[in-house]
C-alpha positions in Angstrom: -66.1 181.9 -40.5 -66.8 183.7 -43.7 -69.7 181.4 -44.5 -71.1 181.9 -41.0 -70.9 185.6 -41.2 -72.4 185.6 -44.7 -75.3 183.3 -43.6 -76.1 185.5 -40.6 -76.0 188.7 -42.6 -78.3 187.2 -45.2 -80.7 185.9 -42.6 -80.7 189.3 -40.9 -81.5 191.1 -44.2 -84.3 188.6 -44.9 -85.7 189.1 -41.5 -85.4 192.8 -42.0 -85.7 195.0 -39.0 -88.9 193.2 -37.8 -87.0 191.6 -34.9 -85.6 194.9 -33.6 -88.9 196.8 -34.3 -91.2 194.5 -32.3 -88.8 193.0 -29.7 -88.7 189.5 -31.1 -85.4 187.6 -30.9 -83.6 186.2 -33.9 -82.9 182.5 -33.8 -80.5 181.1 -36.4 -82.2 177.6 -36.1 -85.5 179.1 -37.2 -84.0 181.3 -39.9 -82.1 178.8 -42.1 -82.9 175.6 -43.9 -81.2 172.4 -42.8 -78.9 172.5 -45.8 -77.9 176.1 -45.1 -77.3 175.4 -41.5 -75.0 172.4 -42.4 -73.2 174.2 -45.2 -72.4 177.1 -42.9 -70.9 174.6 -40.4 -73.3 175.6 -37.7 -74.2 172.0 -36.9 -70.7 171.7 -35.3 -71.5 174.3 -32.7 -72.6 173.4 -29.1 -75.9 174.7 -27.7 -74.0 177.2 -25.7 -72.2 178.5 -28.8 -75.4 178.7 -30.7 -77.0 180.7 -27.9 -74.0 183.1 -27.9 -74.2 183.4 -31.7 -77.9 184.3 -31.4 -77.2 186.9 -28.7 -74.5 188.5 -30.8 -76.7 188.6 -33.9 -79.6 190.1 -32.0 -77.3 192.8 -30.8 -76.0 193.3 -34.3 -79.6 193.6 -35.6 -80.5 196.2 -33.1 -77.5 198.3 -34.1 -78.1 197.8 -37.8 -81.9 198.1 -37.9 -82.1 201.4 -39.8 -79.6 200.1 -42.4 -81.5 196.8 -42.8 -84.7 198.7 -43.3 -83.1 200.9 -46.0 -81.6 197.9 -47.8 -85.0 196.1 -47.7 -86.8 199.1 -49.1 -84.2 199.5 -51.9 -84.5 195.8 -52.8 -88.3 196.0 -52.8 -88.4 199.1 -55.1 -89.1 198.2 -58.7 -86.4 199.0 -61.3 -87.3 199.9 -64.8 -84.2 198.2 -66.1 -84.8 194.9 -64.2 -85.9 191.9 -66.3 -89.4 190.5 -65.6 -88.3 186.9 -65.8 -85.3 184.9 -64.7 -82.7 184.5 -67.5 -79.8 182.3 -67.9 -77.4 185.2 -68.2 -74.4 185.5 -65.9 -75.7 188.8 -64.6 -79.0 187.3 -63.5 -79.5 186.4 -59.8 -81.1 183.1 -60.8 -81.1 180.5 -63.6 -84.1 178.4 -64.4 -83.5 175.2 -66.5 -84.1 171.5 -66.4 -81.7 168.6 -65.5 -81.0 166.7 -68.7 -82.1 163.1 -68.2 -82.9 161.2 -65.0 -82.4 162.8 -61.5 -82.1 160.7 -58.3 -80.8 163.3 -55.8 -77.3 164.3 -54.8 -74.6 162.6 -52.7 -71.7 164.9 -51.9 -70.0 165.3 -55.3 -72.9 165.1 -57.8 -72.6 166.9 -61.2 -75.8 168.2 -62.8 -76.0 168.7 -66.6 -78.7 171.1 -67.6 -80.7 171.3 -70.8 -79.1 174.7 -71.5 -75.6 173.1 -71.7 -74.4 174.2 -68.3 -72.8 171.8 -65.9 -72.9 172.4 -62.2 -71.2 170.5 -59.4 -72.3 170.0 -55.7 -69.9 171.8 -53.3 -71.4 170.7 -50.0 -71.6 167.2 -48.5 -75.4 167.0 -48.2 -77.1 163.8 -49.3 -80.7 163.7 -50.7 -82.2 160.7 -52.4 -85.4 160.8 -54.4 -87.2 158.5 -56.7 -86.3 158.8 -60.4 -87.5 162.0 -61.9 -86.9 162.8 -65.6 -85.9 166.3 -66.6 -86.9 168.1 -63.4 -87.0 171.9 -63.4 -84.2 173.5 -61.4 -83.6 177.0 -60.2 -80.1 178.1 -59.3 -80.0 181.2 -57.2 -77.0 183.4 -56.3 -76.1 183.6 -52.6 -73.6 185.9 -51.0 -70.1 186.2 -52.2 -70.6 184.3 -55.4 -72.1 181.2 -53.8 -74.9 179.4 -55.7 -77.8 177.2 -54.4 -79.8 174.8 -56.6 -83.4 173.8 -55.8 -85.1 171.0 -57.7 -88.8 171.1 -58.3 -90.4 168.6 -55.9 -87.4 168.4 -53.5 -87.7 170.3 -50.2 -83.9 170.8 -49.7 -81.3 172.9 -51.6 -77.8 172.0 -52.6 -74.8 174.4 -52.8 -73.3 174.2 -56.3 -70.6 175.8 -58.5 -70.5 176.1 -62.3 -68.2 173.8 -64.0 -69.1 174.5 -67.7 -70.8 177.7 -68.9 
């Protein structure tokens, strides 16, 4: 349930208050990638449950529209102390590196060794297979509540990961 709530709040913040402002309705299916939808466990809900979830979240967005707009404006405001490029530091919201060696995809428990020495492990059960790619660029982005998602250059899906070795 935590993951569901986190995903919905994130989707709402990304959508901003546009839905409430112009009368459009939020739809969780349109707002998440397949991997995010699966990792949140939403694929297990019936159509009626998804409809109820969308209705609840639309009501939530209407109630929170001013707060979402303020959060969006604060996030968009430039900060003098903010770094201009993504760094591999723990305080950064994203890490950019390359997978060391050949990459073929992920299959439920894949470990990824990066060229910066870090080792990350898949935490969801998604399966993606690609042809052999050598040293592809990856970006690991922080999600809500210390979750992390890795995207691989040339792959349209993301995988949820956790750091095994700093």
